[in-house]
C-alpha positions as CSV (number, residue, x, y, z in Angstrom):
1,M,90.9,31.7,-66.7
2,S,90.8,29.7,-63.5
3,H,88.6,26.4,-62.8
4,K,87.2,25.6,-59.5
5,Q,88.0,22.3,-58.1
6,H,85.6,20.2,-56.7
7,H,86.2,18.0,-53.9
8,N,84.2,15.2,-53.1
9,P,83.6,14.5,-49.4
10,P,85.6,12.0,-47.6
11,N,83.8,8.7,-47.2
12,I,82.9,8.2,-43.7
13,P,82.6,4.9,-42.2
14,P,79.4,3.9,-40.9
15,N,79.2,3.7,-37.1
16,T,77.9,0.2,-36.9
17,K,77.5,0.7,-32.8
18,E,74.9,3.6,-33.3
19,E,73.0,1.7,-36.3
20,K,72.7,-1.4,-34.1
21,L,71.6,0.7,-31.0
22,L,69.2,2.6,-33.5
23,K,67.8,-0.6,-34.9
24,E,67.1,-2.1,-31.3
25,L,65.3,1.1,-30.3
26,L,63.4,0.9,-33.5
27,T,62.4,-2.8,-32.7
28,E,61.6,-2.1,-29.2
29,L,59.4,0.9,-30.3
30,K,57.6,-1.5,-32.7
31,E,57.1,-4.0,-29.9
32,V,55.6,-1.4,-27.9
33,V,53.5,0.0,-30.4
34,L,52.2,-3.6,-31.2
35,L,51.7,-4.2,-27.6
36,Q,49.5,-0.9,-27.1
37,K,47.9,-1.6,-30.2
38,A,47.0,-5.0,-28.6
39,E,45.8,-3.6,-25.4
40,V,43.7,-1.1,-27.2
41,A,42.0,-3.7,-29.3
42,A,41.4,-5.3,-26.4
43,E,39.8,-2.6,-24.7
44,I,37.7,-1.8,-27.7
45,E,36.5,-5.4,-27.5
46,Q,36.1,-5.2,-24.0
47,I,33.7,-2.2,-24.5
48,R,31.9,-3.6,-27.4
49,L,31.0,-6.8,-25.4
50,Q,30.0,-4.5,-22.7
51,L,27.7,-2.4,-24.9
52,E,26.4,-5.7,-26.4
53,E,25.6,-6.8,-22.8
54,S,23.9,-3.6,-22.1
55,R,21.8,-3.9,-25.3
56,L,20.8,-7.5,-24.2
57,L,20.0,-6.3,-20.7
58,R,17.7,-3.4,-22.1
59,Q,15.9,-5.8,-24.4
60,E,15.4,-8.2,-21.3
61,L,14.1,-5.4,-19.2
62,R,11.7,-4.1,-22.1
63,S,10.5,-7.8,-22.3
64,L,10.2,-7.9,-18.5
65,R,8.0,-4.7,-18.2
66,G,5.8,-6.4,-20.9
67,I,5.6,-9.6,-18.7
68,L,4.7,-7.2,-16.0
69,E,2.1,-5.2,-17.7
70,E,0.4,-8.6,-18.7
71,L,0.4,-9.8,-15.1
72,K,-1.0,-6.7,-13.7
73,E,-3.8,-7.4,-16.1
74,I,-4.3,-10.7,-15.4
75,E,-4.3,-9.6,-11.6
76,L,-7.1,-7.0,-12.2
77,D,-9.0,-9.5,-13.8
78,V,-8.8,-12.1,-10.9
79,R,-8.7,-9.6,-8.3
80,P,-12.0,-9.7,-6.3
81,P,-13.7,-6.2,-6.4
82,V,-13.5,-4.0,-3.3
83,K,-16.4,-4.3,-1.2
84,T,-18.0,-0.6,-0.3
85,L,-20.9,0.0,2.3
86,T,-23.6,1.5,0.2
87,S,-26.5,1.2,2.1
88,I,-28.0,0.4,5.4
89,K,-31.2,-1.3,6.5
90,I,-33.2,-1.7,9.8
91,A,-34.0,-5.1,10.9
92,L,-36.4,-6.3,13.7
93,T,-35.5,-9.5,15.4
94,K,-38.1,-11.6,17.5
95,V,-37.4,-13.3,20.6
96,T,-37.2,-16.4,18.6
97,G,-34.1,-15.0,16.7
98,E,-36.1,-14.6,13.6
99,I,-34.7,-11.4,11.6
100,M,-37.2,-9.3,9.5
101,F,-36.9,-6.4,7.3
102,G,-39.6,-3.8,6.6
103,P,-42.1,-2.6,6.0
104,F,-43.4,-4.1,9.4
105,T,-46.4,-5.2,10.9
106,L,-46.7,-5.5,14.7
107,K,-49.5,-6.0,17.2
108,V,-50.2,-3.9,20.3
109,G,-47.7,-5.4,22.9
110,D,-45.1,-6.8,20.4
111,T,-41.4,-6.3,21.3
112,R,-38.6,-6.4,18.7
113,V,-34.9,-5.7,18.9
114,A,-34.0,-3.3,16.2
115,S,-30.6,-3.4,14.5
116,V,-28.8,-2.0,11.3
117,K,-27.5,-4.1,8.6
118,G,-24.9,-3.0,6.2
119,F,-24.6,-4.1,2.6
120,D,-22.4,-3.2,-0.3
121,Q,-22.7,-2.4,-3.9
122,D,-23.8,-5.8,-4.9
123,G,-26.4,-6.3,-2.2
124,N,-24.5,-8.5,-0.1
125,E,-24.5,-8.0,3.6
126,M,-21.4,-6.5,5.3
127,V,-19.9,-6.2,8.6
128,I,-20.0,-2.6,10.1
129,D,-17.7,-1.4,13.0
130,F,-20.2,0.2,14.8
131,V,-17.5,1.8,17.3
132,A,-16.0,3.7,14.3
133,N,-19.6,4.4,12.9
134,P,-22.1,4.5,15.6
135,V,-25.8,4.4,15.0
136,S,-28.5,6.8,15.4
137,F,-32.1,5.8,15.6
138,S,-35.1,7.8,15.3
139,N,-38.9,7.0,15.8
140,S,-41.7,9.4,14.1
141,D,-44.3,8.5,16.4
142,G,-43.6,7.7,20.1
143,S,-47.1,7.0,20.8
144,V,-47.3,4.2,18.7
145,L,-43.9,2.8,19.1
146,G,-41.5,2.9,22.2
147,A,-38.0,2.7,21.2
148,V,-35.3,2.4,24.1
149,L,-31.5,1.8,23.4
150,E,-29.7,-0.8,24.7
151,S,-26.3,-1.1,26.4
152,D,-25.0,-1.8,22.9
153,P,-25.7,1.5,21.0
154,S,-26.3,-0.2,17.6
155,L,-29.5,-2.1,19.1
156,A,-32.8,-0.4,20.3
157,D,-35.7,-2.2,22.0
158,I,-39.0,-1.6,19.9
159,T,-42.3,-2.1,21.7
160,A,-45.6,-1.6,19.9
161,L,-47.8,0.7,22.4
162,A,-51.1,1.6,20.2
163,K,-52.6,1.1,17.1
164,G,-51.3,3.1,14.3
165,T,-48.2,3.9,12.1
166,S,-44.9,5.1,12.8
167,T,-41.6,5.0,10.9
168,L,-38.2,4.1,12.2
169,G,-35.1,5.4,11.0
170,A,-31.4,5.0,11.4
171,T,-28.1,6.8,10.4
172,C,-24.6,5.1,10.2
173,A,-21.4,5.3,8.4
174,G,-22.9,8.5,6.3
175,L,-25.9,6.6,5.2
176,S,-29.5,6.7,6.1
177,T,-32.2,4.3,5.9
178,N,-35.2,4.5,3.3
179,D,-38.4,5.8,5.1
180,A,-40.6,3.5,3.1
181,D,-38.8,0.3,4.0
182,N,-39.2,1.0,7.7
183,L,-42.8,1.8,8.0
184,V,-44.2,0.1,11.1
185,T,-48.1,-0.7,11.2
186,V,-49.2,-1.3,14.5
187,T,-52.7,-3.2,14.8
188,E,-54.9,-4.1,17.7
189,V,-54.7,-7.4,19.2
190,G,-57.5,-9.5,17.7
191,T,-59.6,-12.0,19.6
192,T,-59.6,-15.6,18.6
193,P,-63.0,-17.5,18.9
194,V,-63.0,-20.0,21.6
195,L,-65.8,-22.7,22.4
196,T,-67.0,-22.1,25.7
197,T,-70.7,-23.8,25.6
198,I,-72.2,-27.1,24.3
199,K,-76.0,-28.0,23.9
200,L,-77.4,-31.7,24.1
201,D,-81.0,-32.5,22.7
202,L,-82.3,-35.6,24.8
203,A,-84.9,-37.9,23.3
204,G,-88.5,-37.9,24.6
205,G,-88.9,-34.3,24.1
206,N,-86.9,-33.5,27.5
207,S,-84.0,-31.2,26.7
208,A,-81.1,-30.4,29.0
209,A,-78.4,-28.0,28.4
210,A,-74.7,-28.4,29.5
211,K,-72.2,-25.8,29.7
212,K,-68.6,-26.8,29.3
213,T,-66.0,-23.8,29.9
214,L,-62.6,-24.5,27.9
């Protein structure tokens, strides 16, 4: 019976040069890994800071939007309302410059200058651009009132011709006057009593009349 003999492998002396090289490579690899880890950590921190800055900016933006909305409300509270032309009226002006609104009463022979006045929603007078908004006058009875346009088309010369009534009208900027406000009543020229004679009674029964014309 034969027995197999086991031979131990020969002892191989370590290659100290390769080990040293391997250790150096391993050390360099660790340094590279640590360096990359630090770089990655720095990038992560930078991204975190950017996200935090973005969050703060969004928060500040929301705050600014809220302030802006409050300012808009304050502005609406203090902003004067927009004035809108809502009505027109006819005005008659005397030669003295006195202005009157209807209904009107004139005497035969009176003359007036008719014009149109504009008013806003609060009843305050507004300036009208008559070039962009020309005026058109009307007169219901030409036998009672005479109306002649001036060189300025926004004005008309009115003359009371005869006893009676007539209604002036005007349109401007898409608006019309109220007929009831512009009724013109023309009356006859009245006579004012004037002292023309005086009489004197003289003593002794004699009388004499003296006439004096004023």
